[in-house]
mmCIF file of the C-alpha atoms, coordinates in Angstrom:
data_MODEL
# 
_entry.id   MODEL 
# 
loop_
_atom_site.group_PDB 
_atom_site.id 
_atom_site.type_symbol 
_atom_site.label_atom_id 
_atom_site.label_alt_id 
_atom_site.label_comp_id 
_atom_site.label_asym_id 
_atom_site.label_entity_id 
_atom_site.label_seq_id 
_atom_site.pdbx_PDB_ins_code 
_atom_site.Cartn_x 
_atom_site.Cartn_y 
_atom_site.Cartn_z 
_atom_site.occupancy 
_atom_site.B_iso_or_equiv 
_atom_site.pdbx_formal_charge 
_atom_site.auth_seq_id 
_atom_site.auth_comp_id 
_atom_site.auth_asym_id 
_atom_site.auth_atom_id 
_atom_site.pdbx_PDB_model_num 
ATOM 1   C CA . MET A 1 1   ? 73.340  102.225 143.976 1.00 0.00 ? 1   MET A CA 1 
ATOM 2   C CA . SER A 1 2   ? 75.489  103.897 141.354 1.00 0.00 ? 2   SER A CA 1 
ATOM 3   C CA . PRO A 1 3   ? 79.055  104.832 142.252 1.00 0.00 ? 3   PRO A CA 1 
ATOM 4   C CA . ARG A 1 4   ? 80.180  108.397 141.758 1.00 0.00 ? 4   ARG A CA 1 
ATOM 5   C CA . ILE A 1 5   ? 82.499  109.087 138.865 1.00 0.00 ? 5   ILE A CA 1 
ATOM 6   C CA . SER A 1 6   ? 85.325  111.505 139.625 1.00 0.00 ? 6   SER A CA 1 
ATOM 7   C CA . LEU A 1 7   ? 87.050  113.737 137.098 1.00 0.00 ? 7   LEU A CA 1 
ATOM 8   C CA . ALA A 1 8   ? 90.192  111.598 137.399 1.00 0.00 ? 8   ALA A CA 1 
ATOM 9   C CA . HIS A 1 9   ? 88.229  108.523 136.295 1.00 0.00 ? 9   HIS A CA 1 
ATOM 10  C CA . LEU A 1 10  ? 86.734  110.395 133.347 1.00 0.00 ? 10  LEU A CA 1 
ATOM 11  C CA . SER A 1 11  ? 90.132  111.520 132.085 1.00 0.00 ? 11  SER A CA 1 
ATOM 12  C CA . THR A 1 12  ? 91.415  107.938 132.364 1.00 0.00 ? 12  THR A CA 1 
ATOM 13  C CA . TYR A 1 13  ? 88.529  106.621 130.285 1.00 0.00 ? 13  TYR A CA 1 
ATOM 14  C CA . LYS A 1 14  ? 88.862  109.456 127.821 1.00 0.00 ? 14  LYS A CA 1 
ATOM 15  C CA . ARG A 1 15  ? 92.507  108.490 127.270 1.00 0.00 ? 15  ARG A CA 1 
ATOM 16  C CA . LEU A 1 16  ? 91.543  104.822 126.817 1.00 0.00 ? 16  LEU A CA 1 
ATOM 17  C CA . LEU A 1 17  ? 89.139  105.775 124.050 1.00 0.00 ? 17  LEU A CA 1 
ATOM 18  C CA . HIS A 1 18  ? 91.430  108.317 122.431 1.00 0.00 ? 18  HIS A CA 1 
ATOM 19  C CA . THR A 1 19  ? 92.567  106.925 119.076 1.00 0.00 ? 19  THR A CA 1 
ATOM 20  C CA . SER A 1 20  ? 95.847  108.701 118.454 1.00 0.00 ? 20  SER A CA 1 
ATOM 21  C CA . ARG A 1 21  ? 99.055  107.928 120.278 1.00 0.00 ? 21  ARG A CA 1 
ATOM 22  C CA . PRO A 1 22  ? 101.871 110.388 120.676 1.00 0.00 ? 22  PRO A CA 1 
ATOM 23  C CA . SER A 1 23  ? 104.456 109.832 117.983 1.00 0.00 ? 23  SER A CA 1 
ATOM 24  C CA . PHE A 1 24  ? 108.087 110.743 118.245 1.00 0.00 ? 24  PHE A CA 1 
ATOM 25  C CA . ASN A 1 25  ? 109.273 109.822 114.779 1.00 0.00 ? 25  ASN A CA 1 
ATOM 26  C CA . PHE A 1 26  ? 111.819 112.240 113.393 1.00 0.00 ? 26  PHE A CA 1 
ATOM 27  C CA . ILE A 1 27  ? 112.729 113.187 109.836 1.00 0.00 ? 27  ILE A CA 1 
ATOM 28  C CA . GLY A 1 28  ? 116.425 113.400 108.997 1.00 0.00 ? 28  GLY A CA 1 
ATOM 29  C CA . PRO A 1 29  ? 118.175 115.555 106.418 1.00 0.00 ? 29  PRO A CA 1 
ATOM 30  C CA . PRO A 1 30  ? 117.923 114.436 102.775 1.00 0.00 ? 30  PRO A CA 1 
ATOM 31  C CA . ASP A 1 31  ? 120.359 111.794 101.595 1.00 0.00 ? 31  ASP A CA 1 
ATOM 32  C CA . PRO A 1 32  ? 122.711 113.346 99.011  1.00 0.00 ? 32  PRO A CA 1 
ATOM 33  C CA . THR A 1 33  ? 122.296 110.435 96.573  1.00 0.00 ? 33  THR A CA 1 
ATOM 34  C CA . SER A 1 34  ? 118.677 109.310 96.876  1.00 0.00 ? 34  SER A CA 1 
ATOM 35  C CA . ASN A 1 35  ? 117.320 112.729 97.950  1.00 0.00 ? 35  ASN A CA 1 
ATOM 36  C CA . ILE A 1 36  ? 115.049 110.880 100.392 1.00 0.00 ? 36  ILE A CA 1 
ATOM 37  C CA . ARG A 1 37  ? 114.713 112.207 103.931 1.00 0.00 ? 37  ARG A CA 1 
ATOM 38  C CA . PRO A 1 38  ? 115.075 109.216 106.267 1.00 0.00 ? 38  PRO A CA 1 
ATOM 39  C CA . ILE A 1 39  ? 112.552 108.581 109.027 1.00 0.00 ? 39  ILE A CA 1 
ATOM 40  C CA . ILE A 1 40  ? 113.960 107.819 112.451 1.00 0.00 ? 40  ILE A CA 1 
ATOM 41  C CA . TYR A 1 41  ? 111.259 105.723 114.074 1.00 0.00 ? 41  TYR A CA 1 
ATOM 42  C CA . ASN A 1 42  ? 110.343 105.860 117.735 1.00 0.00 ? 42  ASN A CA 1 
ATOM 43  C CA . THR A 1 43  ? 111.090 102.502 119.347 1.00 0.00 ? 43  THR A CA 1 
ATOM 44  C CA . SER A 1 44  ? 109.937 103.260 122.889 1.00 0.00 ? 44  SER A CA 1 
ATOM 45  C CA . SER A 1 45  ? 106.681 101.295 122.633 1.00 0.00 ? 45  SER A CA 1 
ATOM 46  C CA . SER A 1 46  ? 105.975 97.951  124.298 1.00 0.00 ? 46  SER A CA 1 
ATOM 47  C CA . SER A 1 47  ? 107.629 95.884  121.590 1.00 0.00 ? 47  SER A CA 1 
ATOM 48  C CA . SER A 1 48  ? 111.151 96.974  120.834 1.00 0.00 ? 48  SER A CA 1 
ATOM 49  C CA . LEU A 1 49  ? 113.083 96.423  117.640 1.00 0.00 ? 49  LEU A CA 1 
ATOM 50  C CA . PRO A 1 50  ? 116.238 94.371  117.566 1.00 0.00 ? 50  PRO A CA 1 
ATOM 51  C CA . GLU A 1 51  ? 119.508 96.267  117.260 1.00 0.00 ? 51  GLU A CA 1 
ATOM 52  C CA . SER A 1 52  ? 119.874 95.182  113.630 1.00 0.00 ? 52  SER A CA 1 
ATOM 53  C CA . LYS A 1 53  ? 117.378 96.496  111.128 1.00 0.00 ? 53  LYS A CA 1 
ATOM 54  C CA . HIS A 1 54  ? 117.547 93.192  109.250 1.00 0.00 ? 54  HIS A CA 1 
ATOM 55  C CA . HIS A 1 55  ? 115.187 90.574  110.562 1.00 0.00 ? 55  HIS A CA 1 
ATOM 56  C CA . PRO A 1 56  ? 116.522 86.998  110.364 1.00 0.00 ? 56  PRO A CA 1 
ATOM 57  C CA . TYR A 1 57  ? 113.207 85.679  109.013 1.00 0.00 ? 57  TYR A CA 1 
ATOM 58  C CA . SER A 1 58  ? 110.896 86.720  106.248 1.00 0.00 ? 58  SER A CA 1 
ATOM 59  C CA . LEU A 1 59  ? 107.942 88.691  107.569 1.00 0.00 ? 59  LEU A CA 1 
ATOM 60  C CA . ARG A 1 60  ? 105.671 86.316  105.659 1.00 0.00 ? 60  ARG A CA 1 
ATOM 61  C CA . GLU A 1 61  ? 106.735 83.415  107.917 1.00 0.00 ? 61  GLU A CA 1 
ATOM 62  C CA . PHE A 1 62  ? 104.706 84.732  110.838 1.00 0.00 ? 62  PHE A CA 1 
ATOM 63  C CA . SER A 1 63  ? 101.267 83.266  111.367 1.00 0.00 ? 63  SER A CA 1 
ATOM 64  C CA . ASP A 1 64  ? 98.437  85.529  112.487 1.00 0.00 ? 64  ASP A CA 1 
ATOM 65  C CA . ASP A 1 65  ? 97.928  83.816  115.879 1.00 0.00 ? 65  ASP A CA 1 
ATOM 66  C CA . ILE A 1 66  ? 101.418 84.210  117.329 1.00 0.00 ? 66  ILE A CA 1 
ATOM 67  C CA . VAL A 1 67  ? 102.808 87.288  115.650 1.00 0.00 ? 67  VAL A CA 1 
ATOM 68  C CA . ASP A 1 68  ? 103.561 90.601  117.254 1.00 0.00 ? 68  ASP A CA 1 
ATOM 69  C CA . HIS A 1 69  ? 101.978 92.776  114.565 1.00 0.00 ? 69  HIS A CA 1 
ATOM 70  C CA . GLU A 1 70  ? 103.561 95.929  115.926 1.00 0.00 ? 70  GLU A CA 1 
ATOM 71  C CA . LEU A 1 71  ? 107.075 94.524  115.561 1.00 0.00 ? 71  LEU A CA 1 
ATOM 72  C CA . GLN A 1 72  ? 106.226 93.131  112.151 1.00 0.00 ? 72  GLN A CA 1 
ATOM 73  C CA . TRP A 1 73  ? 104.855 96.535  111.085 1.00 0.00 ? 73  TRP A CA 1 
ATOM 74  C CA . LYS A 1 74  ? 107.951 98.375  112.288 1.00 0.00 ? 74  LYS A CA 1 
ATOM 75  C CA . LEU A 1 75  ? 110.237 95.970  110.461 1.00 0.00 ? 75  LEU A CA 1 
ATOM 76  C CA . HIS A 1 76  ? 108.131 96.258  107.312 1.00 0.00 ? 76  HIS A CA 1 
ATOM 77  C CA . ARG A 1 77  ? 108.244 100.073 107.391 1.00 0.00 ? 77  ARG A CA 1 
ATOM 78  C CA . GLU A 1 78  ? 112.034 99.985  107.704 1.00 0.00 ? 78  GLU A CA 1 
ATOM 79  C CA . GLN A 1 79  ? 112.279 97.509  104.823 1.00 0.00 ? 79  GLN A CA 1 
ATOM 80  C CA . LEU A 1 80  ? 110.024 99.723  102.710 1.00 0.00 ? 80  LEU A CA 1 
ATOM 81  C CA . ASP A 1 81  ? 112.193 102.753 103.508 1.00 0.00 ? 81  ASP A CA 1 
ATOM 82  C CA . ALA A 1 82  ? 115.331 100.785 102.595 1.00 0.00 ? 82  ALA A CA 1 
ATOM 83  C CA . PHE A 1 83  ? 113.699 99.650  99.323  1.00 0.00 ? 83  PHE A CA 1 
ATOM 84  C CA . ASN A 1 84  ? 112.860 103.277 98.383  1.00 0.00 ? 84  ASN A CA 1 
ATOM 85  C CA . HIS A 1 85  ? 116.305 104.512 99.363  1.00 0.00 ? 85  HIS A CA 1 
ATOM 86  C CA . ALA A 1 86  ? 118.064 101.788 97.352  1.00 0.00 ? 86  ALA A CA 1 
ATOM 87  C CA . TYR A 1 87  ? 115.937 102.338 94.255  1.00 0.00 ? 87  TYR A CA 1 
ATOM 88  C CA . TRP A 1 88  ? 116.238 106.119 94.183  1.00 0.00 ? 88  TRP A CA 1 
ATOM 89  C CA . GLY A 1 89  ? 119.912 106.116 95.183  1.00 0.00 ? 89  GLY A CA 1 
ATOM 90  C CA . GLU A 1 90  ? 120.798 103.784 92.314  1.00 0.00 ? 90  GLU A CA 1 
ATOM 91  C CA . SER A 1 91  ? 118.481 105.546 89.856  1.00 0.00 ? 91  SER A CA 1 
ATOM 92  C CA . ASN A 1 92  ? 119.816 109.004 90.698  1.00 0.00 ? 92  ASN A CA 1 
ATOM 93  C CA . THR A 1 93  ? 123.426 107.803 90.472  1.00 0.00 ? 93  THR A CA 1 
ATOM 94  C CA . ARG A 1 94  ? 122.834 106.371 86.992  1.00 0.00 ? 94  ARG A CA 1 
ATOM 95  C CA . PHE A 1 95  ? 120.917 109.512 85.960  1.00 0.00 ? 95  PHE A CA 1 
ATOM 96  C CA . GLU A 1 96  ? 123.684 111.869 87.061  1.00 0.00 ? 96  GLU A CA 1 
ATOM 97  C CA . ALA A 1 97  ? 126.367 109.730 85.362  1.00 0.00 ? 97  ALA A CA 1 
ATOM 98  C CA . ALA A 1 98  ? 124.414 109.679 82.075  1.00 0.00 ? 98  ALA A CA 1 
ATOM 99  C CA . LYS A 1 99  ? 123.698 113.413 82.292  1.00 0.00 ? 99  LYS A CA 1 
ATOM 100 C CA . THR A 1 100 ? 127.367 114.161 82.922  1.00 0.00 ? 100 THR A CA 1 
ATOM 101 C CA . SER A 1 101 ? 128.401 112.083 79.916  1.00 0.00 ? 101 SER A CA 1 
ATOM 102 C CA . VAL A 1 102 ? 125.925 113.957 77.689  1.00 0.00 ? 102 VAL A CA 1 
ATOM 103 C CA . LEU A 1 103 ? 127.185 117.325 78.904  1.00 0.00 ? 103 LEU A CA 1 
ATOM 104 C CA . SER A 1 104 ? 130.850 116.323 78.602  1.00 0.00 ? 104 SER A CA 1 
ATOM 105 C CA . ALA A 1 105 ? 130.272 115.327 74.956  1.00 0.00 ? 105 ALA A CA 1 
ATOM 106 C CA . LEU A 1 106 ? 129.385 118.948 74.142  1.00 0.00 ? 106 LEU A CA 1 
ATOM 107 C CA . PRO A 1 107 ? 132.107 121.340 73.100  1.00 0.00 ? 107 PRO A CA 1 
ATOM 108 C CA . PRO A 1 108 ? 133.262 123.548 75.992  1.00 0.00 ? 108 PRO A CA 1 
ATOM 109 C CA . ASN A 1 109 ? 132.213 126.789 74.287  1.00 0.00 ? 109 ASN A CA 1 
ATOM 110 C CA . ALA A 1 110 ? 128.796 125.540 73.098  1.00 0.00 ? 110 ALA A CA 1 
ATOM 111 C CA . PRO A 1 111 ? 125.992 128.083 73.381  1.00 0.00 ? 111 PRO A CA 1 
ATOM 112 C CA . THR A 1 112 ? 123.263 127.730 76.015  1.00 0.00 ? 112 THR A CA 1 
ATOM 113 C CA . GLU A 1 113 ? 120.714 126.641 73.405  1.00 0.00 ? 113 GLU A CA 1 
ATOM 114 C CA . VAL A 1 114 ? 122.873 123.630 72.501  1.00 0.00 ? 114 VAL A CA 1 
ATOM 115 C CA . HIS A 1 115 ? 123.102 122.639 76.186  1.00 0.00 ? 115 HIS A CA 1 
ATOM 116 C CA . GLU A 1 116 ? 119.348 123.012 76.581  1.00 0.00 ? 116 GLU A CA 1 
ATOM 117 C CA . HIS A 1 117 ? 118.646 120.963 73.465  1.00 0.00 ? 117 HIS A CA 1 
ATOM 118 C CA . ALA A 1 118 ? 121.080 118.220 74.511  1.00 0.00 ? 118 ALA A CA 1 
ATOM 119 C CA . LEU A 1 119 ? 119.537 118.038 77.988  1.00 0.00 ? 119 LEU A CA 1 
ATOM 120 C CA . SER A 1 120 ? 116.028 118.044 76.548  1.00 0.00 ? 120 SER A CA 1 
ATOM 121 C CA . GLU A 1 121 ? 116.866 115.093 74.282  1.00 0.00 ? 121 GLU A CA 1 
ATOM 122 C CA . PHE A 1 122 ? 118.614 113.338 77.159  1.00 0.00 ? 122 PHE A CA 1 
ATOM 123 C CA . TYR A 1 123 ? 115.618 113.740 79.490  1.00 0.00 ? 123 TYR A CA 1 
ATOM 124 C CA . LYS A 1 124 ? 113.253 112.435 76.793  1.00 0.00 ? 124 LYS A CA 1 
ATOM 125 C CA . LYS A 1 125 ? 115.440 109.380 76.126  1.00 0.00 ? 125 LYS A CA 1 
ATOM 126 C CA . TRP A 1 126 ? 115.925 108.794 79.856  1.00 0.00 ? 126 TRP A CA 1 
ATOM 127 C CA . VAL A 1 127 ? 112.198 108.683 80.557  1.00 0.00 ? 127 VAL A CA 1 
ATOM 128 C CA . ILE A 1 128 ? 111.630 106.254 77.675  1.00 0.00 ? 128 ILE A CA 1 
ATOM 129 C CA . GLN A 1 129 ? 114.600 104.102 78.684  1.00 0.00 ? 129 GLN A CA 1 
ATOM 130 C CA . GLU A 1 130 ? 113.578 103.938 82.346  1.00 0.00 ? 130 GLU A CA 1 
ATOM 131 C CA . ARG A 1 131 ? 109.853 103.352 81.752  1.00 0.00 ? 131 ARG A CA 1 
ATOM 132 C CA . ALA A 1 132 ? 109.891 99.572  82.331  1.00 0.00 ? 132 ALA A CA 1 
ATOM 133 C CA . ARG A 1 133 ? 112.116 99.865  85.381  1.00 0.00 ? 133 ARG A CA 1 
ATOM 134 C CA . GLN A 1 134 ? 109.930 102.621 86.851  1.00 0.00 ? 134 GLN A CA 1 
ATOM 135 C CA . ASP A 1 135 ? 106.791 100.569 86.215  1.00 0.00 ? 135 ASP A CA 1 
ATOM 136 C CA . GLU A 1 136 ? 108.323 97.575  88.038  1.00 0.00 ? 136 GLU A CA 1 
ATOM 137 C CA . TYR A 1 137 ? 109.215 99.846  90.946  1.00 0.00 ? 137 TYR A CA 1 
ATOM 138 C CA . ASP A 1 138 ? 105.688 101.308 91.025  1.00 0.00 ? 138 ASP A CA 1 
ATOM 139 C CA . VAL A 1 139 ? 104.079 97.852  91.123  1.00 0.00 ? 139 VAL A CA 1 
ATOM 140 C CA . GLU A 1 140 ? 106.395 96.678  93.899  1.00 0.00 ? 140 GLU A CA 1 
ATOM 141 C CA . LEU A 1 141 ? 105.939 99.917  95.849  1.00 0.00 ? 141 LEU A CA 1 
ATOM 142 C CA . ARG A 1 142 ? 102.143 99.640  95.667  1.00 0.00 ? 142 ARG A CA 1 
ATOM 143 C CA . LYS A 1 143 ? 102.279 96.004  96.793  1.00 0.00 ? 143 LYS A CA 1 
ATOM 144 C CA . ARG A 1 144 ? 104.539 96.815  99.734  1.00 0.00 ? 144 ARG A CA 1 
ATOM 145 C CA . THR A 1 145 ? 102.493 99.881  100.666 1.00 0.00 ? 145 THR A CA 1 
ATOM 146 C CA . PHE A 1 146 ? 99.316  97.798  100.708 1.00 0.00 ? 146 PHE A CA 1 
ATOM 147 C CA . GLU A 1 147 ? 101.065 95.265  102.987 1.00 0.00 ? 147 GLU A CA 1 
ATOM 148 C CA . ASP A 1 148 ? 102.120 98.169  105.211 1.00 0.00 ? 148 ASP A CA 1 
ATOM 149 C CA . LEU A 1 149 ? 98.546  99.467  105.399 1.00 0.00 ? 149 LEU A CA 1 
ATOM 150 C CA . SER A 1 150 ? 97.293  95.979  106.211 1.00 0.00 ? 150 SER A CA 1 
ATOM 151 C CA . LEU A 1 151 ? 99.805  95.610  109.038 1.00 0.00 ? 151 LEU A CA 1 
ATOM 152 C CA . SER A 1 152 ? 99.003  99.066  110.400 1.00 0.00 ? 152 SER A CA 1 
ATOM 153 C CA . ALA A 1 153 ? 95.288  98.199  110.409 1.00 0.00 ? 153 ALA A CA 1 
ATOM 154 C CA . LYS A 1 154 ? 96.050  94.997  112.347 1.00 0.00 ? 154 LYS A CA 1 
ATOM 155 C CA . VAL A 1 155 ? 98.111  96.968  114.872 1.00 0.00 ? 155 VAL A CA 1 
ATOM 156 C CA . GLU A 1 156 ? 95.379  99.551  115.337 1.00 0.00 ? 156 GLU A CA 1 
ATOM 157 C CA . TRP A 1 157 ? 92.755  96.795  115.684 1.00 0.00 ? 157 TRP A CA 1 
ATOM 158 C CA . GLU A 1 158 ? 94.845  95.105  118.400 1.00 0.00 ? 158 GLU A CA 1 
ATOM 159 C CA . ARG A 1 159 ? 95.289  98.430  120.194 1.00 0.00 ? 159 ARG A CA 1 
ATOM 160 C CA . ALA A 1 160 ? 91.539  99.093  120.054 1.00 0.00 ? 160 ALA A CA 1 
ATOM 161 C CA . LYS A 1 161 ? 90.796  95.602  121.404 1.00 0.00 ? 161 LYS A CA 1 
ATOM 162 C CA . LYS A 1 162 ? 93.240  96.171  124.286 1.00 0.00 ? 162 LYS A CA 1 
ATOM 163 C CA . ARG A 1 163 ? 91.636  99.521  125.102 1.00 0.00 ? 163 ARG A CA 1 
ATOM 164 C CA . LEU A 1 164 ? 88.166  98.042  125.058 1.00 0.00 ? 164 LEU A CA 1 
ATOM 165 C CA . ALA A 1 165 ? 89.238  95.000  127.100 1.00 0.00 ? 165 ALA A CA 1 
ATOM 166 C CA . SER A 1 166 ? 90.733  97.241  129.777 1.00 0.00 ? 166 SER A CA 1 
ATOM 167 C CA . TRP A 1 167 ? 87.723  99.546  129.863 1.00 0.00 ? 167 TRP A CA 1 
ATOM 168 C CA . ARG A 1 168 ? 85.705  99.037  133.031 1.00 0.00 ? 168 ARG A CA 1 
ATOM 169 C CA . PHE A 1 169 ? 82.234  100.276 133.634 1.00 0.00 ? 169 PHE A CA 1 
ATOM 170 C CA . LEU A 1 170 ? 81.724  101.996 136.947 1.00 0.00 ? 170 LEU A CA 1 
# 
């Protein structure tokens, strides 16, 4: 004897198998120094973040069996955002200070071509000067982004396992 499946049951199972969750993350206005638009993360899920964005322990101290991957992922995303903001804020501040010093060294009535040439030389020297620092940032960013992807995959795997564990056959 097979039980009848109602439309209400079907919609429940459809939601259990649905892979995307509603997201309420917001994007703020650009920071005037770093020019990065901050992400305001939704914290209304089952695991909530502490009030402070700084976690008292290194995220690497968690072992795979007892960790709340969702919390770890949220903390890691915030740390990655802070890393980007700090790098670009400091880099842009130094860039603007150097650019201002180059422009202030020019005579006040210098023609436009002189300004353009001075800025062109400055930009070329800046890129060469910052190459090693930018490469270090790129390596660290890639490493942290890979860690972020790994954590997000763990979170999605746990969510899928929970959905499948709660799925009942009628």
